[in-house]
C-alpha positions, 0 to 999 in steps of 0.5 A: 760967177761960179766959185770952183774948188780950184779957185778956193784952193789957189786962194788958200795956197796964196794966203794961208787962210782957211778954205771956208774963209777963202770961199766966202771971200771969193763969193763976196768979190765975185770971183776976183782973186785980188779983191778976195785977198783984199777982203781977207785983209780987211777982215783981219786975216792978213796976219795969216796971209802974210805968213803964207809962203814961208818955209815950213821945215819944222813941226811934229808928227801928232798921234792918237791911239784908241783905248783898245789899242786896235786903231792909231793915227799919225799926222804931220803938222808943219811950222817954221821954227822948232820953238813953235813946234815944241809949244803946247798949243801947236802939239795940242792941235796935232794931237786933236787932229790925229784923234779926229782922223781916227774917226774918219773912213780913211787910211793914208793921204794928205791934207787935201783928202781931209775935210777943209774945216779939219785942216784949217790952221788959220786960227793957229797961225794968227795965234802963234805967228808962223806959217803952218800946214797939215801934211800927210796922215796915216790911219792903221787898224788891226785885230791884234794891236797897233804898235806905236812909236813916236821919236823923242823929237816928235819928228818920226812916227811909226804904226805897225799892225800886228795879228796874234798878240794884243801886247802893246809893248811888243808892238812898240818894240817893232815900231821902234825898229821901223823908226830906227832902221827904216825897212823897205817891206815886212818880208822878203816876198814883198821886195818888188821883183824889178828891184830884186832883179837889179840887185841880183844883176849887180851882185852877179857883175861884182862876182864876174869882175872879181874873176869868179867862175860862173857857178861861184858867181851864182853862190855869191849872188845868193849870199849877197841877196840874203844879206840884202834881205837883212837890210831891207826886210823887217822880219829879217833885220837884227833886232835893235835891242838884241842883234843876236836875233832877228825880228822874226825870232823875237816875235816867235819868242815874245809873242808865239810867232805873232804876225806883222801885217803892215807898217807905216813910217812917217818922218816929218817932211820926207817921203814915208815908205809903207808896207801892206800885206798882199 
C-alpha cells in the first residue's frame, strides 16, 4: 500500500511523533493506522504520543539575527506550561530552529512549510514531558537593517525591514513600537480601501446623527480619518518613547528619513498582522 503524505500527517497529528518515525511506522504496518500507533508505542515513542492532544497555549517566540543585521527570523515554539517555556532546552531549540530557518529560501509560513525533520519535536517532548509543536515563522531581509524586538516574556516578536540606515538601535526602536501598539500597516496609503470606506461611512453617520450640516459632516469625517491613521499606521503613530513626535518625525531626525519597508509582528498563539511595501 502506498504511504501518502496525508497519512503521515494524520498519524503525526494523532501521536505527536516525528514525521520520519510516522512514515516508517506506516510502512512497517502496511498503512494500518492502529498498527502504526502500536508500532510507535513498542519503539518507545509512546511518551510523546501520550502527550499529543494536550493544549499548547504556552511557549516562546525564538529569534535569530545574522551577523550583518540584514536578515532575521522569528518562530513560534509551543508547549503546555510556562515552566517548560522558560527552560534552557526549550528556548535553545527555538533559537536553533530560528537560525535554521534563516538559511532557507522562505519568508513566512507555518510548520508544514518547513522540512519535517527540522520541526520534529518528538525528542524534546520525550525529554521535557509535555506536548509541543512549531507554529508560525517569519524571515525578513533588508539592504539597510532588520530591526528586531523580543518582549521580555518572549511571547511577542517583531521584525522591521529598514532602508537608508544600518543602525540596529533605530530598528529596535521601531520594532518596539510595533510590539507595543500593533499597527495595521506602515503608511496611510496601505490602509485597505474597503476598510477605509467603512470608517468614512461610520464617521459620516456620526456627524449626521449629531445634526451637523453636510459640509461640516465632511470636515468631521476628514478629521476623524486623520485620527484613525494615527491609530493604525505605523509612520503616523506617536512614538512610544516621545509622544510629541510621530514615528515619521523620529526617523527623519534619527536617521535622515530612513524608510520602513515592512514589519512583521508575531504574538504567541495569535494571528500576526504584517505589512509589506507595495
